[in-house]
LUMMIFI-702410 format. One record per residue (C-alpha): x negated, y negated, z negated; residue in one letter; residue number from 1. Coordinates in pm, whole numbers, always signed. Example, Ala and Ser with C-alpha at 12.3 -4.5 7.8 and 13.67 -1.06 7.14 Angstrom:
2
{site {-1230, +450, -780}, a, 1}
{site {-1367, +106, -714}, s, 2}
END
This chain:
521
{site {-1730, +2249, -2101}, x, 1}
{site {-2074, +2218, -2271}, x, 2}
{site {-2002, +2038, -2562}, x, 3}
{site {-1716, +1803, -2720}, x, 4}
{site {-1657, +1472, -2530}, x, 5}
{site {-1791, +1168, -2623}, x, 6}
{site {-1511, +910, -2835}, x, 7}
{site {-1325, +675, -2684}, x, 8}
{site {-1452, +287, -2597}, x, 9}
{site {-1130, +228, -2524}, x, 10}
{site {-771, +370, -2635}, x, 11}
{site {-460, +250, -2512}, x, 12}
{site {-112, +396, -2669}, x, 13}
{site {+259, +378, -2583}, x, 14}
{site {+212, +77, -2376}, x, 15}
{site {+511, -79, -2242}, x, 16}
{site {+583, -392, -2000}, x, 17}
{site {+914, -518, -1885}, x, 18}
{site {+989, -794, -1672}, x, 19}
{site {+1382, -905, -1723}, x, 20}
{site {+1535, -552, -1676}, x, 21}
{site {+1241, -400, -1493}, x, 22}
{site {+1025, -158, -1673}, x, 23}
{site {+718, -187, -1512}, x, 24}
{site {+529, +62, -1794}, x, 25}
{site {+689, +288, -1996}, x, 26}
{site {+482, +444, -2290}, x, 27}
{site {+170, +490, -2116}, x, 28}
{site {-151, +618, -2272}, x, 29}
{site {-492, +558, -2148}, x, 30}
{site {-862, +687, -2253}, x, 31}
{site {-1204, +521, -2147}, x, 32}
{site {-1473, +765, -2262}, x, 33}
{site {-1852, +551, -2233}, x, 34}
{site {-2071, +612, -1944}, x, 35}
{site {-1757, +754, -1720}, x, 36}
{site {-1567, +606, -1405}, x, 37}
{site {-1237, +621, -1470}, x, 38}
{site {-999, +647, -1143}, x, 39}
{site {-640, +505, -1197}, x, 40}
{site {-400, +586, -899}, x, 41}
{site {-106, +592, -784}, x, 42}
{site {+174, +488, -545}, x, 43}
{site {+291, +137, -499}, x, 44}
{site {+472, +55, -832}, x, 45}
{site {+333, +270, -1003}, x, 46}
{site {+232, +10, -1296}, x, 47}
{site {-140, +2, -1204}, x, 48}
{site {-196, -336, -1191}, x, 49}
{site {+8, -427, -1494}, x, 50}
{site {-182, -165, -1703}, x, 51}
{site {-479, -376, -1604}, x, 52}
{site {-370, -698, -1642}, x, 53}
{site {-233, -580, -2034}, x, 54}
{site {-627, -424, -2051}, x, 55}
{site {-801, -772, -1910}, x, 56}
{site {-593, -1022, -2106}, x, 57}
{site {-370, -1170, -1811}, x, 58}
{site {-43, -980, -1914}, x, 59}
{site {+28, -905, -2304}, x, 60}
{site {+220, -603, -2331}, x, 61}
{site {+558, -561, -2516}, x, 62}
{site {+476, -267, -2697}, x, 63}
{site {+172, -7, -2816}, x, 64}
{site {-141, -16, -2969}, x, 65}
{site {-527, -112, -2799}, x, 66}
{site {-847, -29, -2932}, x, 67}
{site {-1173, -150, -2853}, x, 68}
{site {-1503, +2, -3000}, x, 69}
{site {-1247, +181, -3281}, x, 70}
{site {-1123, -174, -3339}, x, 71}
{site {-728, -292, -3307}, x, 72}
{site {-771, -580, -3008}, x, 73}
{site {-463, -835, -2867}, x, 74}
{site {-629, -1006, -2532}, x, 75}
{site {-423, -1324, -2519}, x, 76}
{site {-619, -1455, -2215}, x, 77}
{site {-838, -1299, -1971}, x, 78}
{site {-1147, -1530, -2153}, x, 79}
{site {-1060, -1310, -2470}, x, 80}
{site {-1165, -1004, -2298}, x, 81}
{site {-1433, -1094, -2129}, x, 82}
{site {-1593, -1180, -2447}, x, 83}
{site {-1483, -874, -2587}, x, 84}
{site {-1655, -695, -2273}, x, 85}
{site {-1339, -583, -2104}, x, 86}
{site {-1389, -755, -1733}, x, 87}
{site {-1255, -706, -1417}, x, 88}
{site {-1337, -739, -1014}, x, 89}
{site {-1041, -773, -783}, x, 90}
{site {-984, -741, -447}, x, 91}
{site {-959, -1017, -326}, x, 92}
{site {-1333, -1193, -433}, x, 93}
{site {-1291, -1451, -697}, x, 94}
{site {-1634, -1638, -666}, x, 95}
{site {-1728, -2032, -582}, x, 96}
{site {-1843, -1961, -215}, x, 97}
{site {-2000, -2329, -212}, x, 98}
{site {-2242, -2255, -521}, x, 99}
{site {-2520, -2064, -561}, x, 100}
{site {-2505, -1686, -700}, x, 101}
{site {-2685, -1771, -1000}, x, 102}
{site {-2441, -2027, -1060}, x, 103}
{site {-2161, -1796, -1010}, x, 104}
{site {-2299, -1536, -1263}, x, 105}
{site {-2342, -1843, -1556}, x, 106}
{site {-1997, -2062, -1451}, x, 107}
{site {-1912, -2177, -1722}, x, 108}
{site {-2205, -2062, -1982}, x, 109}
{site {-2487, -2205, -1799}, x, 110}
{site {-2801, -2211, -2028}, x, 111}
{site {-2925, -2605, -2143}, x, 112}
{site {-3219, -2753, -2212}, x, 113}
{site {-3210, -3127, -2346}, x, 114}
{site {-2823, -3129, -2284}, x, 115}
{site {-2918, -3034, -1928}, x, 116}
{site {-2865, -2703, -1685}, x, 117}
{site {-3183, -2515, -1705}, x, 118}
{site {-3181, -2436, -1312}, x, 119}
{site {-3510, -2221, -1383}, x, 120}
{site {-3389, -2011, -1628}, x, 121}
{site {-3057, -1940, -1496}, x, 122}
{site {-3254, -1831, -1179}, x, 123}
{site {-3458, -1644, -1326}, x, 124}
{site {-3241, -1431, -1562}, x, 125}
{site {-2983, -1369, -1254}, x, 126}
{site {-3273, -1277, -1045}, x, 127}
{site {-3375, -1044, -1349}, x, 128}
{site {-3030, -916, -1385}, x, 129}
{site {-2992, -825, -1021}, x, 130}
{site {-3258, -636, -962}, x, 131}
{site {-3221, -447, -1294}, x, 132}
{site {-2888, -363, -1111}, x, 133}
{site {-3106, -283, -822}, x, 134}
{site {-2968, -544, -585}, x, 135}
{site {-3174, -735, -350}, x, 136}
{site {-2993, -1062, -356}, x, 137}
{site {-3191, -1407, -419}, x, 138}
{site {-2990, -1611, -672}, x, 139}
{site {-3048, -1898, -522}, x, 140}
{site {-2851, -1801, -196}, x, 141}
{site {-2524, -2019, -145}, x, 142}
{site {-2245, -1759, -217}, x, 143}
{site {-2047, -1836, +111}, x, 144}
{site {-2348, -1711, +335}, x, 145}
{site {-2320, -1348, +186}, x, 146}
{site {-2138, -1108, +379}, x, 147}
{site {-1843, -970, +157}, x, 148}
{site {-2027, -637, +37}, x, 149}
{site {-2319, -850, -136}, x, 150}
{site {-2064, -1136, -279}, x, 151}
{site {-1886, -816, -454}, x, 152}
{site {-2223, -686, -572}, x, 153}
{site {-2239, -1085, -772}, x, 154}
{site {-1904, -1060, -851}, x, 155}
{site {-1950, -705, -1051}, x, 156}
{site {-2336, -889, -1165}, x, 157}
{site {-2106, -1116, -1334}, x, 158}
{site {-1907, -874, -1524}, x, 159}
{site {-2233, -734, -1656}, x, 160}
{site {-2371, -1052, -1729}, x, 161}
{site {-2080, -1132, -1952}, x, 162}
{site {-2232, -807, -2145}, x, 163}
{site {-1888, -590, -1988}, x, 164}
{site {-1805, -235, -2172}, x, 165}
{site {-1562, -176, -1949}, x, 166}
{site {-1515, -293, -1589}, x, 167}
{site {-1241, -256, -1345}, x, 168}
{site {-1281, -224, -989}, x, 169}
{site {-935, -285, -788}, x, 170}
{site {-1040, -141, -438}, x, 171}
{site {-1402, -213, -441}, x, 172}
{site {-1482, -80, -85}, x, 173}
{site {-1161, -223, +107}, x, 174}
{site {-1342, -430, +323}, x, 175}
{site {-1652, -272, +317}, x, 176}
{site {-1897, -68, +588}, x, 177}
{site {-1963, +267, +527}, x, 178}
{site {-2337, +149, +429}, x, 179}
{site {-2232, -99, +216}, x, 180}
{site {-2030, +171, +26}, x, 181}
{site {-2321, +364, -52}, x, 182}
{site {-2484, +63, -226}, x, 183}
{site {-2166, +4, -451}, x, 184}
{site {-2181, +383, -535}, x, 185}
{site {-2572, +332, -600}, x, 186}
{site {-2452, +20, -846}, x, 187}
{site {-2161, +220, -1010}, x, 188}
{site {-2368, +471, -1100}, x, 189}
{site {-2641, +263, -1259}, x, 190}
{site {-2384, +88, -1465}, x, 191}
{site {-2237, +418, -1526}, x, 192}
{site {-2581, +574, -1685}, x, 193}
{site {-2605, +243, -1871}, x, 194}
{site {-2300, +327, -2062}, x, 195}
{site {-2076, +129, -1918}, x, 196}
{site {-1678, +245, -1882}, x, 197}
{site {-1589, +224, -1533}, x, 198}
{site {-1197, +213, -1429}, x, 199}
{site {-1174, +248, -1045}, x, 200}
{site {-907, +154, -816}, x, 201}
{site {-902, +314, -481}, x, 202}
{site {-642, +523, -243}, x, 203}
{site {-948, +680, -84}, x, 204}
{site {-964, +1050, -225}, x, 205}
{site {-1347, +1115, -56}, x, 206}
{site {-1435, +783, -311}, x, 207}
{site {-1258, +900, -581}, x, 208}
{site {-1401, +1268, -563}, x, 209}
{site {-1780, +1100, -468}, x, 210}
{site {-1769, +888, -777}, x, 211}
{site {-1558, +937, -1059}, x, 212}
{site {-1506, +1157, -1307}, x, 213}
{site {-1192, +1165, -1491}, x, 214}
{site {-865, +1068, -1282}, x, 215}
{site {-472, +911, -1508}, x, 216}
{site {-235, +951, -1264}, x, 217}
{site {+88, +707, -1330}, x, 218}
{site {+412, +693, -1134}, x, 219}
{site {+693, +492, -1185}, x, 220}
{site {+553, +321, -1471}, x, 221}
{site {+520, +635, -1645}, x, 222}
{site {+213, +831, -1721}, x, 223}
{site {+202, +1183, -1505}, x, 224}
{site {-108, +1323, -1637}, x, 225}
{site {-494, +1280, -1721}, x, 226}
{site {-737, +1494, -1578}, x, 227}
{site {-1121, +1609, -1504}, x, 228}
{site {-1115, +1545, -1119}, x, 229}
{site {-1374, +1823, -1056}, x, 230}
{site {-1112, +2086, -1204}, x, 231}
{site {-823, +1902, -937}, x, 232}
{site {-766, +2008, -608}, x, 233}
{site {-677, +1740, -391}, x, 234}
{site {-335, +1909, -282}, x, 235}
{site {-266, +1892, -673}, x, 236}
{site {-381, +1521, -698}, x, 237}
{site {-116, +1444, -446}, x, 238}
{site {+138, +1643, -564}, x, 239}
{site {+99, +1429, -898}, x, 240}
{site {+122, +1085, -749}, x, 241}
{site {+401, +1205, -540}, x, 242}
{site {+643, +1358, -794}, x, 243}
{site {+632, +1715, -593}, x, 244}
{site {+486, +2041, -728}, x, 245}
{site {+397, +2339, -442}, x, 246}
{site {+632, +2583, -597}, x, 247}
{site {+926, +2287, -609}, x, 248}
{site {+917, +2125, -264}, x, 249}
{site {+1281, +2116, -166}, x, 250}
{site {+1518, +2029, +172}, x, 251}
{site {+1864, +1956, +238}, x, 252}
{site {+1912, +1634, +47}, x, 253}
{site {+1946, +1351, +316}, x, 254}
{site {+2231, +1272, +528}, x, 255}
{site {+1962, +1405, +825}, x, 256}
{site {+1976, +1755, +743}, x, 257}
{site {+2353, +1716, +750}, x, 258}
{site {+2392, +1567, +1044}, x, 259}
{site {+2035, +1589, +1233}, x, 260}
{site {+2067, +1431, +1584}, x, 261}
{site {+2027, +1657, +1882}, x, 262}
{site {+1865, +1470, +2203}, x, 263}
{site {+2112, +1412, +2493}, x, 264}
{site {+2141, +1597, +2790}, x, 265}
{site {+1936, +1334, +2965}, x, 266}
{site {+1676, +1280, +2722}, x, 267}
{site {+1568, +1645, +2707}, x, 268}
{site {+1384, +1725, +3009}, x, 269}
{site {+1016, +1581, +2993}, x, 270}
{site {+918, +1223, +3023}, x, 271}
{site {+684, +1040, +2947}, x, 272}
{site {+678, +893, +2607}, x, 273}
{site {+854, +533, +2552}, x, 274}
{site {+592, +410, +2303}, x, 275}
{site {+233, +525, +2302}, x, 276}
{site {-53, +406, +2072}, x, 277}
{site {-404, +458, +2231}, x, 278}
{site {-671, +421, +1841}, x, 279}
{site {-539, +129, +1740}, x, 280}
{site {-736, -62, +1498}, x, 281}
{site {-771, -353, +1257}, x, 282}
{site {-1006, -412, +1028}, x, 283}
{site {-1083, -204, +749}, x, 284}
{site {-751, -51, +679}, x, 285}
{site {-671, +32, +1078}, x, 286}
{site {-914, +292, +1200}, x, 287}
{site {-738, +426, +1399}, x, 288}
{site {-410, +558, +1462}, x, 289}
{site {-284, +692, +1802}, x, 290}
{site {+118, +836, +1808}, x, 291}
{site {+375, +854, +2076}, x, 292}
{site {+737, +807, +2071}, x, 293}
{site {+990, +893, +2289}, x, 294}
{site {+1348, +763, +2397}, x, 295}
{site {+1579, +973, +2180}, x, 296}
{site {+1345, +1076, +1921}, x, 297}
{site {+1281, +1004, +1562}, x, 298}
{site {+942, +997, +1490}, x, 299}
{site {+779, +995, +1108}, x, 300}
{site {+519, +826, +959}, x, 301}
{site {+358, +981, +638}, x, 302}
{site {+92, +876, +411}, x, 303}
{site {-34, +798, +13}, x, 304}
{site {-72, +388, -17}, x, 305}
{site {-319, +242, +206}, x, 306}
{site {-315, +517, +431}, x, 307}
{site {-214, +230, +690}, x, 308}
{site {+127, +299, +749}, x, 309}
{site {+244, -67, +730}, x, 310}
{site {-79, -169, +930}, x, 311}
{site {+39, +67, +1174}, x, 312}
{site {+410, -110, +1236}, x, 313}
{site {+282, -449, +1263}, x, 314}
{site {+13, -387, +1515}, x, 315}
{site {+259, -224, +1699}, x, 316}
{site {+486, -538, +1638}, x, 317}
{site {+232, -790, +1717}, x, 318}
{site {+254, -964, +1364}, x, 319}
{site {-79, -830, +1290}, x, 320}
{site {-211, -705, +1672}, x, 321}
{site {-493, -506, +1671}, x, 322}
{site {-841, -555, +1792}, x, 323}
{site {-918, -236, +1940}, x, 324}
{site {-774, +34, +2162}, x, 325}
{site {-392, -8, +2321}, x, 326}
{site {-49, -27, +2264}, x, 327}
{site {+195, +78, +2564}, x, 328}
{site {+580, +85, +2641}, x, 329}
{site {+756, +207, +2877}, x, 330}
{site {+425, +338, +3067}, x, 331}
{site {+301, -11, +3103}, x, 332}
{site {+16, -185, +2860}, x, 333}
{site {+200, -429, +2609}, x, 334}
{site {-82, -494, +2298}, x, 335}
{site {+153, -754, +2180}, x, 336}
{site {+13, -1046, +2033}, x, 337}
{site {+298, -1160, +1850}, x, 338}
{site {+624, -1054, +1711}, x, 339}
{site {+782, -1264, +2023}, x, 340}
{site {+566, -1077, +2270}, x, 341}
{site {+733, -680, +2068}, x, 342}
{site {+1050, -862, +2055}, x, 343}
{site {+1046, -957, +2466}, x, 344}
{site {+962, -641, +2510}, x, 345}
{site {+1246, -475, +2350}, x, 346}
{site {+1114, -374, +2000}, x, 347}
{site {+1266, -472, +1673}, x, 348}
{site {+1113, -412, +1389}, x, 349}
{site {+1271, -383, +968}, x, 350}
{site {+1007, -417, +704}, x, 351}
{site {+942, -245, +426}, x, 352}
{site {+971, -564, +200}, x, 353}
{site {+1354, -697, +257}, x, 354}
{site {+1324, -982, +57}, x, 355}
{site {+985, -1120, +127}, x, 356}
{site {+987, -1043, +496}, x, 357}
{site {+1337, -949, +579}, x, 358}
{site {+1671, -1172, +428}, x, 359}
{site {+1648, -1540, +405}, x, 360}
{site {+1874, -1546, +88}, x, 361}
{site {+2037, -1877, +113}, x, 362}
{site {+2184, -1804, +459}, x, 363}
{site {+2523, -1639, +543}, x, 364}
{site {+2569, -1271, +670}, x, 365}
{site {+2673, -1465, +1000}, x, 366}
{site {+2292, -1625, +992}, x, 367}
{site {+2096, -1361, +889}, x, 368}
{site {+2230, -1094, +1100}, x, 369}
{site {+2222, -1326, +1420}, x, 370}
{site {+1845, -1473, +1389}, x, 371}
{site {+1661, -1244, +1617}, x, 372}
{site {+1927, -1311, +1886}, x, 373}
{site {+1939, -1698, +1918}, x, 374}
{site {+1774, -1712, +2214}, x, 375}
{site {+2058, -1484, +2381}, x, 376}
{site {+2353, -1713, +2224}, x, 377}
{site {+2185, -2032, +2288}, x, 378}
{site {+2232, -2254, +2564}, x, 379}
{site {+2108, -2597, +2636}, x, 380}
{site {+1985, -2601, +2254}, x, 381}
{site {+2334, -2539, +2134}, x, 382}
{site {+2431, -2190, +1985}, x, 383}
{site {+2762, -2041, +2102}, x, 384}
{site {+2972, -2034, +1784}, x, 385}
{site {+3198, -1797, +1969}, x, 386}
{site {+2964, -1568, +2083}, x, 387}
{site {+2785, -1522, +1732}, x, 388}
{site {+3077, -1469, +1558}, x, 389}
{site {+3203, -1209, +1835}, x, 390}
{site {+2889, -997, +1759}, x, 391}
{site {+2894, -1048, +1429}, x, 392}
{site {+3251, -888, +1386}, x, 393}
{site {+3155, -590, +1602}, x, 394}
{site {+2834, -490, +1393}, x, 395}
{site {+2997, -554, +1034}, x, 396}
{site {+3235, -284, +1181}, x, 397}
{site {+2995, -41, +1356}, x, 398}
{site {+2750, -74, +1031}, x, 399}
{site {+3018, -68, +772}, x, 400}
{site {+2910, -379, +609}, x, 401}
{site {+3062, -441, +307}, x, 402}
{site {+3134, -861, +215}, x, 403}
{site {+3429, -1088, +131}, x, 404}
{site {+3315, -1265, +519}, x, 405}
{site {+3058, -1354, +794}, x, 406}
{site {+3009, -1666, +598}, x, 407}
{site {+2863, -1505, +242}, x, 408}
{site {+2578, -1547, +105}, x, 409}
{site {+2358, -1256, +203}, x, 410}
{site {+2216, -1255, -198}, x, 411}
{site {+2541, -1160, -273}, x, 412}
{site {+2549, -829, -137}, x, 413}
{site {+2394, -503, -205}, x, 414}
{site {+2104, -384, -148}, x, 415}
{site {+2219, -126, +78}, x, 416}
{site {+2430, -420, +256}, x, 417}
{site {+2136, -614, +309}, x, 418}
{site {+1956, -343, +469}, x, 419}
{site {+2271, -287, +716}, x, 420}
{site {+2178, -641, +796}, x, 421}
{site {+1849, -659, +911}, x, 422}
{site {+1951, -366, +1131}, x, 423}
{site {+2211, -522, +1315}, x, 424}
{site {+2008, -820, +1327}, x, 425}
{site {+1782, -576, +1551}, x, 426}
{site {+2102, -378, +1735}, x, 427}
{site {+2215, -642, +1828}, x, 428}
{site {+1923, -775, +2046}, x, 429}
{site {+1981, -439, +2238}, x, 430}
{site {+1613, -264, +2195}, x, 431}
{site {+1442, +37, +2360}, x, 432}
{site {+1259, +79, +2042}, x, 433}
{site {+1307, +20, +1641}, x, 434}
{site {+1048, +21, +1402}, x, 435}
{site {+1176, +129, +1004}, x, 436}
{site {+922, +74, +724}, x, 437}
{site {+1064, +268, +464}, x, 438}
{site {+1431, +158, +578}, x, 439}
{site {+1649, +337, +289}, x, 440}
{site {+1416, +205, -28}, x, 441}
{site {+1569, +41, -301}, x, 442}
{site {+1922, +131, -221}, x, 443}
{site {+2205, +368, -378}, x, 444}
{site {+2262, +696, -276}, x, 445}
{site {+2573, +618, -62}, x, 446}
{site {+2436, +342, +126}, x, 447}
{site {+2098, +592, +166}, x, 448}
{site {+2308, +825, +337}, x, 449}
{site {+2483, +598, +577}, x, 450}
{site {+2169, +435, +699}, x, 451}
{site {+2033, +777, +782}, x, 452}
{site {+2330, +917, +885}, x, 453}
{site {+2324, +521, +1134}, x, 454}
{site {+1973, +584, +1241}, x, 455}
{site {+2079, +960, +1353}, x, 456}
{site {+2329, +822, +1528}, x, 457}
{site {+2064, +571, +1747}, x, 458}
{site {+1853, +779, +1834}, x, 459}
{site {+2158, +1011, +1971}, x, 460}
{site {+2188, +738, +2215}, x, 461}
{site {+1863, +742, +2347}, x, 462}
{site {+1740, +473, +2104}, x, 463}
{site {+1306, +534, +2026}, x, 464}
{site {+1253, +521, +1627}, x, 465}
{site {+961, +505, +1477}, x, 466}
{site {+1040, +587, +1066}, x, 467}
{site {+821, +493, +801}, x, 468}
{site {+906, +665, +490}, x, 469}
{site {+716, +753, +159}, x, 470}
{site {+1089, +1043, +56}, x, 471}
{site {+929, +1357, +208}, x, 472}
{site {+1279, +1473, +216}, x, 473}
{site {+1363, +1197, +476}, x, 474}
{site {+1086, +1296, +713}, x, 475}
{site {+1118, +1648, +716}, x, 476}
{site {+1497, +1636, +775}, x, 477}
{site {+1484, +1276, +1015}, x, 478}
{site {+1210, +1392, +1211}, x, 479}
{site {+1135, +1485, +1565}, x, 480}
{site {+796, +1524, +1540}, x, 481}
{site {+586, +1374, +1177}, x, 482}
{site {+249, +1157, +1219}, x, 483}
{site {+20, +1173, +902}, x, 484}
{site {-200, +892, +851}, x, 485}
{site {-529, +883, +592}, x, 486}
{site {-760, +611, +549}, x, 487}
{site {-626, +382, +809}, x, 488}
{site {-674, +686, +1093}, x, 489}
{site {-384, +953, +1227}, x, 490}
{site {-526, +1333, +1101}, x, 491}
{site {-167, +1540, +1221}, x, 492}
{site {+88, +1538, +1397}, x, 493}
{site {+375, +1809, +1288}, x, 494}
{site {+653, +1932, +1538}, x, 495}
{site {+889, +2180, +1555}, x, 496}
{site {+861, +2465, +1249}, x, 497}
{site {+552, +2290, +1130}, x, 498}
{site {+728, +2014, +987}, x, 499}
{site {+767, +2090, +570}, x, 500}
{site {+691, +1902, +291}, x, 501}
{site {+424, +2130, +202}, x, 502}
{site {+278, +2074, +523}, x, 503}
{site {+279, +1692, +485}, x, 504}
{site {+127, +1673, +147}, x, 505}
{site {-158, +1904, +277}, x, 506}
{site {-265, +1671, +562}, x, 507}
{site {-222, +1401, +340}, x, 508}
{site {-511, +1498, +128}, x, 509}
{site {-699, +1705, +420}, x, 510}
{site {-873, +1520, +660}, x, 511}
{site {-850, +1820, +890}, x, 512}
{site {-488, +1908, +1043}, x, 513}
{site {-291, +2164, +857}, x, 514}
{site {-222, +2512, +1049}, x, 515}
{site {+104, +2651, +992}, x, 516}
{site {-29, +2935, +806}, x, 517}
{site {-202, +2671, +565}, x, 518}
{site {+118, +2454, +541}, x, 519}
{site {+274, +2741, +412}, x, 520}
{site {+84, +2862, +155}, x, 521}
END
């Protein structure tokens, strides 16, 4: 460094926030300097959103201190934070689409003359503000007529008009084209030159390294570290986010490693893939994913937050159908347009969000377990109770679901037993392909091992499994092949001896597929 670092504009120390029994932030520090673009990164649940909401007055911290311009501040509302010069532009753009650009910029503080809105002055000042930011936008244009990129710029301009000293940009390019991203970069650089401190939240490494000066990494609600981004290798940034080190990546910690399945003899001969996707794409989050899954194979899917893992699963299952590309099942083109299409074709899907998209908490184990199989159990609109009971008893025994009875409410079960019920829900439909999105997240170590062993057993019996996981050990020890996604695209396919935690991390951090020798470095 050629000189001392500029003094802090905003400083947060020891920030703690708890929701019930869950600690979202645990003693987190953050320092922002004038005229810097500061990346805030971390996986799901790292605490990024909670920290930003405390910074901008949406949440009140439980403990810790915050200073702005050297003075202690304590914001009770976003309006207080904005008045002090701390503003956020969120991923979901909050503008009044039926109002003009000028009306949105000056909403709630319109210039007045003789008690009436001074439209001429408001339009003139908005035009001058936009011109000063290098934006060619008509202040009289109705916001709803603008594309997403221009609406994003208007939201940023509103923050600047509030006198923002600190501006938070949360996934600002998620809906932008490459040309629009360039416009955003130009705007960020102008704001930086005007001494605005910018908190930049993005999962795209290319953006971080193109526009940011420093980075703060959070994991599980705790501060991991802060670094000058130029001095931090991409691979090391991924390791920090995942809690790994280049020298301490270990294997042999899952039930997959203990009981790694061997494909049945009938499955070892070359055969066409059970599932094949060709460059499936949807919007800006899924931009070209190709992968294959054979019968009796576990194919792992790896990637950081925002890489397109869940979007890929939902596209294959028809929950968010792909807009481009193709999905083939058993050699025939499928392209499911709804989950009904996928289920009818023999695909099951266990979502990563067990509570929101999996269990129906007030229903019984029996009702939850047989939900997907109801068409098979129904005749003339009446569910066969005897067949339902037989299926439930069989799968409760097979999966070792621990409960007082099948009529117990599923919300009363442990997370591991709830996950087993969701697996049983799809197994009783006799699927050909099972998609598992984070199958062992949020369950205890004993149940985790049982589920991993069960997935092994299912694959060994001939079921095709597509397994998405953020646990590298699970992918390395459980997968016959691993597909790595980055920014909505498949960037590497690892198999055999190529599969290692180092190789997966390398592919996450680099656009090119890692060679075996690279993975070993």
